[in-house]
Each structure stands twice: as structure tokens, then as C-alpha cells.
C-alpha positions as CSV (number, residue, x, y, z in Angstrom):
1,M,3.6,-10.4,-8.8
2,P,0.6,-8.5,-10.0
3,T,-2.8,-9.4,-8.6
4,L,-6.3,-9.2,-10.0
5,T,-9.3,-8.6,-7.7
6,A,-12.8,-9.4,-8.9
7,I,-15.9,-8.1,-7.1
8,D,-19.5,-9.2,-7.8
9,V,-22.6,-8.0,-6.0
10,L,-25.0,-10.7,-4.9
11,G,-28.8,-10.7,-4.5
12,V,-29.3,-7.5,-6.4
13,Q,-33.0,-8.0,-7.0
14,R,-33.6,-9.2,-3.5
15,Y,-31.9,-6.1,-2.2
16,I,-33.7,-3.6,-4.5
17,F,-37.1,-5.1,-4.1
18,A,-37.1,-5.7,-0.4
19,S,-39.6,-2.9,-0.3
20,N,-42.5,-2.4,-2.8
21,R,-42.3,1.4,-2.6
22,L,-41.0,3.0,-5.8
23,R,-38.8,5.5,-4.0
24,D,-37.1,2.7,-2.0
25,A,-36.4,0.8,-5.2
26,V,-34.9,3.9,-6.8
27,A,-32.7,4.5,-3.8
28,C,-31.5,0.9,-3.4
29,S,-30.9,0.6,-7.2
30,Y,-28.6,3.6,-6.9
31,Q,-26.8,1.9,-3.9
32,V,-26.0,-1.2,-6.0
33,A,-24.6,1.0,-8.8
34,W,-22.7,3.2,-6.3
35,A,-21.0,0.1,-4.8
36,T,-19.1,-0.7,-7.9
37,R,-18.6,2.8,-9.3
38,Q,-15.1,4.3,-9.6
39,D,-16.4,7.6,-8.1
40,G,-18.5,5.7,-5.5
41,G,-17.8,2.7,-3.4
42,L,-14.6,1.8,-5.2
43,S,-13.1,5.2,-4.5
44,V,-12.0,3.9,-1.1
45,G,-8.8,3.1,-3.1
46,S,-7.7,6.7,-2.5
47,E,-7.2,5.7,1.1
48,S,-5.5,2.4,0.5
49,G,-3.2,2.9,-2.5
50,L,-5.5,2.2,-5.5
51,P,-4.1,3.9,-8.6
52,D,-6.6,5.5,-11.0
53,D,-5.6,3.0,-13.8
54,S,-6.2,0.0,-11.6
55,V,-9.9,-0.2,-12.4
56,L,-10.2,-2.5,-15.4
57,L,-14.0,-2.9,-15.2
58,A,-16.6,-1.2,-13.0
59,A,-20.2,-1.6,-14.2
60,G,-23.4,-3.5,-13.5
61,G,-22.6,-4.6,-9.9
62,T,-19.2,-6.0,-11.0
63,A,-15.6,-4.8,-10.8
64,I,-12.2,-6.1,-11.8
65,L,-9.2,-4.3,-10.3
66,L,-5.5,-4.6,-10.9
67,F,-2.9,-4.3,-8.0
68,A,0.9,-4.4,-7.9
69,D,0.9,-7.4,-5.5
70,A,-1.3,-9.5,-3.2
71,D,-0.7,-7.4,-0.1
72,Q,-2.0,-4.3,-1.8
73,A,-5.0,-6.2,-3.0
74,R,-5.8,-7.6,0.5
75,D,-5.4,-4.1,2.1
76,Y,-7.8,-2.7,-0.5
77,A,-10.4,-5.5,0.0
78,A,-10.4,-4.9,3.8
79,A,-11.0,-1.1,3.3
80,Y,-13.6,-1.7,0.6
81,T,-15.7,-4.3,2.4
82,R,-15.6,-2.1,5.6
83,R,-17.0,0.8,3.5
84,L,-19.8,-1.3,2.2
85,Y,-20.6,-2.5,5.7
86,D,-20.9,1.1,6.9
87,D,-22.6,2.7,3.8
88,V,-24.6,-0.1,2.2
89,P,-25.8,-2.4,4.9
90,G,-27.6,-5.5,3.6
91,L,-25.7,-5.6,0.3
92,E,-23.5,-8.7,-0.1
93,V,-20.5,-9.1,-2.4
94,V,-18.2,-11.9,-3.3
95,L,-14.5,-10.9,-3.7
96,V,-11.6,-13.0,-5.0
97,H,-7.9,-12.4,-5.7
98,H,-5.8,-14.0,-8.5
99,D,-2.0,-13.7,-8.9
100,Y,-0.4,-13.9,-12.4
101,Q,2.9,-13.5,-14.1
102,D,3.8,-10.3,-16.0
103,G,2.5,-10.6,-19.6
104,G,-0.3,-12.9,-18.6
105,L,-3.2,-10.4,-18.1
106,A,-5.5,-11.8,-20.8
107,G,-5.4,-15.3,-19.4
108,A,-5.7,-14.0,-15.8
109,L,-8.9,-12.1,-16.7
110,L,-10.5,-15.4,-17.7
111,D,-9.0,-17.2,-14.7
112,V,-10.3,-14.6,-12.1
113,Q,-13.8,-14.8,-13.5
114,T,-13.8,-18.6,-13.2
115,K,-12.5,-18.2,-9.7
116,L,-15.3,-15.8,-8.9
117,L,-18.0,-18.1,-10.2
118,D,-16.5,-21.0,-8.1
119,A,-16.5,-18.8,-5.0
120,K,-20.1,-17.8,-5.6
121,S,-21.2,-21.5,-5.9
122,R,-19.2,-22.5,-2.8
123,R,-20.3,-19.6,-0.6
124,R,-22.1,-20.4,2.6
125,P,-24.7,-17.8,3.4
126,G,-24.2,-16.3,6.8
127,T,-26.7,-15.4,9.5
128,E,-26.4,-11.7,10.4
129,L,-26.7,-10.6,14.0
130,L,-29.1,-7.8,13.2
131,G,-30.0,-6.8,16.7
132,L,-30.4,-7.8,20.3
133,G,-33.4,-6.8,22.4
134,V,-35.0,-5.1,19.4
135,T,-38.5,-3.8,20.2
136,L,-39.3,-2.1,16.9
137,A,-39.2,-3.7,13.4
138,C,-39.0,-1.9,10.0
139,R,-42.5,-1.6,8.6
140,T,-41.2,-2.3,5.1
141,T,-38.7,-5.1,5.4
142,G,-39.5,-6.6,8.9
143,L,-35.8,-6.2,9.9
144,P,-34.7,-4.4,13.0
145,A,-35.3,-0.7,12.7
146,V,-32.5,1.8,13.3
147,G,-34.2,5.0,12.2
148,F,-37.5,6.6,11.1
149,D,-39.0,7.7,7.8
150,L,-39.1,11.5,8.3
151,D,-40.9,12.0,5.0
152,Q,-44.0,10.1,6.3
153,R,-46.5,11.6,8.7
154,D,-46.4,8.6,10.9
155,R,-42.6,8.4,10.9
156,A,-42.5,4.7,10.0
157,P,-39.5,2.8,11.4
158,L,-36.9,1.8,8.9
159,A,-34.1,-0.8,8.7
160,A,-30.5,0.2,8.2
161,S,-30.5,-0.7,4.5
162,L,-33.3,1.7,3.8
163,V,-32.0,4.5,6.0
164,K,-28.7,4.5,4.1
165,A,-30.3,4.1,0.7
166,L,-32.8,7.0,1.3
167,A,-30.0,9.2,2.3
168,R,-28.9,9.1,-1.3
169,L,-32.4,9.4,-2.8
170,D,-31.8,12.8,-4.4
171,Q,-28.6,11.6,-6.1
172,A,-30.4,8.5,-7.3
173,N,-33.3,10.4,-8.8
174,R,-31.0,13.0,-10.5
175,R,-29.5,10.1,-12.6
176,W,-32.7,10.3,-14.8
177,E,-32.8,14.1,-15.4
178,Q,-30.8,13.7,-18.6
179,F,-34.0,12.2,-20.1
180,I,-36.2,15.2,-19.2
181,P,-36.6,17.9,-21.9
182,Q,-34.4,20.9,-21.1
183,D,-36.4,23.5,-22.9
184,Q,-39.3,23.8,-20.4
185,D,-40.4,27.1,-18.9
186,E,-40.0,26.6,-15.2
187,R,-41.8,29.9,-14.5
188,Q,-45.0,28.3,-15.7
189,G,-44.6,25.4,-13.2
190,D,-44.6,22.9,-16.0
191,R,-41.2,21.2,-15.4
192,Y,-41.4,17.5,-15.7
193,R,-40.1,15.2,-13.0
194,F,-39.7,11.5,-12.4
195,P,-42.1,10.7,-9.5
196,L,-41.0,8.7,-6.5
197,Q,-44.5,7.4,-5.7
198,M,-46.5,5.0,-7.9
199,D,-49.7,7.0,-7.2
200,H,-48.0,9.9,-9.1
201,L,-47.3,7.9,-12.2
202,G,-50.0,9.5,-14.4
203,R,-53.0,7.9,-12.8
204,T,-56.5,9.5,-13.0
205,E,-57.9,10.4,-9.6
206,G,-61.1,8.5,-8.9
207,D,-60.5,5.9,-11.6
208,T,-59.1,2.4,-11.4
209,S,-55.5,2.4,-12.5
210,F,-53.2,-0.4,-13.6
211,L,-49.4,-0.3,-13.5
212,G,-47.3,-2.6,-15.8
213,V,-43.7,-3.3,-14.8
214,V,-41.1,-4.4,-17.4
215,H,-38.0,-5.9,-15.9
216,I,-35.0,-6.4,-18.2
217,D,-32.1,-8.5,-17.0
218,G,-29.1,-9.6,-18.9
219,N,-26.9,-12.6,-18.0
220,G,-23.7,-14.1,-19.3
221,F,-22.2,-10.9,-20.9
């Protein structure tokens, strides 16, 4: 009996804005997108029998996958959640399975989304065992530190979520290069780049600067 598996990322804004640094938000935003991308977190399927045509939806922190049976779906879920635990610490997801009869895919898609909403409403938040005997806290999030910010002079301690996110900072920032004019003369040193620090967002040195943030969020699609 075929099985649908639905995945939804929780607490996206809380995860992205745990830090008020622009580069951290860029990196964590990329982590959220990566977690439900076919060539990112979902690609663990190559190790657990996920065919290429099994991905029915993968966008915006949500994914719906199609499996031949429940056993294959559960094996994939185990491998996928383990990969998130290792590569995107601090990011939480809800995952549900739904079996259906052949020919009933359209109805099953509605049923699995209803099941996902029900699982989210019934979920009991857990308390993570973040560290024992920790003597150093992340300067940004306050969580136990597992590494240091090598890009800062004072080598500030960082939590696991930021260490993993910043490891993909270059990939995260390259997503926006398509919006940069390609006809620039790099020899003149005038190539545009998207900055990773708010102080580099076009402010005038010595003057008071104000930064406006527009946040657009869609629900109920």
C-alpha cells in the first residue's frame, strides 16, 4: 500500500532570528531552505531508497514524499531526522505518514495535510539536553557553546546551530548573486556584493543611520 510522508519545519522565525546579526540570519535562513530541498536535506533518500519521482512537494520548509509502502517511509524518516539532528541542530520538524489505496492520491494529499496540522497541534515540546557541565555559553543565543567564531577578533563562542549554519554561509550568500548585474568590470574593483553586516548596508560613516526591515510571510497556501 503506497504511503505519503509529510514534513513541516517548525519555529522558522525563532530559528532564523535567534541572533540579531545579519550574516547569522542569512545562514540560518539557508539552513531552513536546505532542510526541505531535493538536493539538500531530502537527498538522504539516496541512502534509504527514495526514488527521484517520490518528491511531490519540496518548498518553503514543507515537503510531501511518496513511498511504495509504510516500511520504506519509516526507514526514510529515520535517516532524514538523523541527518537534520547532525547537520541542522536546533531546527524542529513534524513528520507524519498516511497510507492510501491505489488511485486515491488526490484524497490522500488532503488527508495527510490534515494529519500534519493535527500532529502540530498535539505536539508536546520537548526539553533538549543541551549540555552537562557547560562552562561557556554562546554569546549570541545563550545556549551551550560548541565552537568559536573564527571570523571575529575575539573568537566569540557559538552554539551548535550557528556553527553548522555558518559553515554554509558562502552557499547561502551565493543564492542572491543572480540579482547582481553581470556586466561589471571587476578589474576596477566595482563588483557589487550583498553585505553580511548591517553596518555595510550603505550607511554613511559618522552619520546617524536607520535601517528598515520588511518581513513578508504567507500562510494558508
